[in-house]
N, C-alpha and C positions, 0 to 999 in steps of 0.2 A: 745443853738439850740442844740439839739440832732440830729445826722445825722446818719444814717445808711448806712453800704456801703454792698452793694448786689453786691454778687459776682455770676457771669454766668458762668460756665464750660461747655463747649460743647464738643462732643466727635463724629467725623463723621467716620463712619465705612461704608467701601467700598466693597460692596458684589459683586462679578462676576456672572454675569447671563449668562454663557456660557454652551454650552453643553458638552464642554471639561472636563471630570473628572480626568486628569493627563496628564502627558507626552504621547506623541503620542506613540501608541504600535509598537514594533517591529515586522515585519513579523515573523513567526514560521519558524524555521529549517524545511528545507524539510525530510520528512519522506520517504525514498527512499525503494521500494521493493528489498527484496532477494529471488532470486528463488531456490526452492527447491524441489525435487520429490523422490519417491520410487516406486519400482514394488512389485506386489504381489508375484511375482515369476522371476525368472531370466533364468530358462532353460523349456520349454514348449515343448510339442510334436507339430507337424506341425498341424496347424488347430485349435489349441487350442487359448485360450483367456488370458490375462494379464489385471489387473485393476492396473494404476498407479494412486498415490495418490500424491497431490501436497503438499509440506512441507513448503511452501513459507510464507514471513512473510511480511506484509503489501500490499499485492497484491489485487487489485478488478478486474483484468481480468488475463485470461489465453488464451495462442495461444501454443498449442502443434503441433511437427512435427513427425511423426512415421516413419522412413525409413524401408520399407518394411510392412509396417502394414496396417490393414484396420479398420477404414479409416484412411488415409495418415496424417489428420490434424484435430485439432478439438478444441474447444473451453471451452469445459465443464472441470469443476474443478477435477474431478476424473475420466477421461473415461476408457472405457475398449477396447481393441484393440486385433483383432486378426491377428494372422502371418499364412500365408498361405505356407510358405515356411521355410525351413531350414535355421539357417546361424546367424549371431551375427548383431545385426541392431542398429543403432544410434536411439536416443530418445532426443528430444530439448525441453525445456519448457521455453517460454518466457513470463514474468509475469511484470503487469505493474499497476500505480496507477497515480494519476493526478501529483505527483512529480517526476516521471520518471520511468524506467524499467531495466530489469536485465534478464540474460538469463543463463540457466544452462543445458548443452547437455553432455550425458551419451552415451558409444559407446558399452556398454556389455549389 
């Protein structure tokens, strides 16, 4: 009698059906803003205006303070300020984004 041996090989493949595409992502490092600004002029006649230009990095909002200026505060990116009296005045710019804030102050 001729007997045939039948060999059956099975392979089981398990496939994960998960929405996870890999290891959990680590939160990104914060991108902090760095305040910086310059002025169109540093010496003007009484009643004249100066344009301030922000030179900040990674900023999304701006908060200015102008000692002796008009207006005294502002939130424009590049404001124009009038000085009605002579003197040396302090200017401050506070910048922020979702990760933090930074301030630069200049006294001349």
